[in-house]
C-alpha positions, 0 to 999 in steps of 0.5 A: 883627471887625465890618463894613469900612469901605473905605478912601478914596483919600485913605487909599491906596486897597486893598491890593495884590495879592500880587507875586512877586519875587527869591528867590520872596518875595511881599509883600502891601500892607497899612495896618492900622488900629484902631477905638478906643471910649470905654469910658464911652460904651460902658458907656452904651451907646452907640458913640462911636469912630474908626478909627486908621491903626495904623502912625503914631508912637505919639504920633499914635496917642495924639493920636488916641485923646485926640482920641476921648476928647474928643469923647465925650459922657460926663463923665470919658471916660477909658478906651478899648479896641481893639474891632475891627481890620483888615489885620492879617496874622491877628495877634491883638489884645486889646482893651487891647493897649498902643499901642506894641505895636500900632504896631511891629506894624503897621509890620512888617505895612507894610514886609513884608507878611503875611509878618511876620504869619507871623512873629509868629504864629511867635514870638509878639506878646511876642517879634515884632521887625522886627529878627528878622524880618529875619534869619529870613526866607528869603522866600516860596516856592510849596513847600517844595520850591522853597525846598529847591531853590534852597538845594541850587543854591546849596550847589553840588549841582546843580554836583556831579551835573553833574560826575559821570560822563555814564553816572551821570546816569540813576541819581543824582538829588536827593531835593528833598523829603526834604531839605525835610522834613529842613529842617524837622524836623532844625531848620533852618528852619520853613514857614509856610503863607500866601498859596497857598505857604510863608513860610521862617525860619530858627530860631536 
């Protein structure tokens, strides 16, 4: 990627620091953008392009691209490519990625932060949909064991242990690490590292 240009105050300022919310979820404010370049100018040895808000509506992105091509000094400037991109949560973009794909990915990142980027890394760009993310995402957790412990508690394991005779309490304990391991290797969930912890996705 090329050298980043900072967002101006008018464009919304820099990304927010990560925040930890309910159920261990962590969100990051991202403002994905793409650098659209005129290929006619590029082939003529000149750089002519502009940064475009990737989370805008597709027609607005196309209008911005048309503005770049229309302001070119090269006759017949009709082709363009993505020569750089910023704040895409680790999602790789191709030079000729479609506007529909770019805007869909960008909107997912704006709405859900880097967790959506982890989801795209898991399922692939071609299969990434916000609806699928919402169905499978189970939050950001400091560790896989933290998620597993929370799940055990939801399933009543803590209450079941408390119901055992008191003399057994010193001999019986939950194997949380083993449960966390079995959840993944049994195909129930997938842990994706990110933001100093893990994003958890329930498998279909």
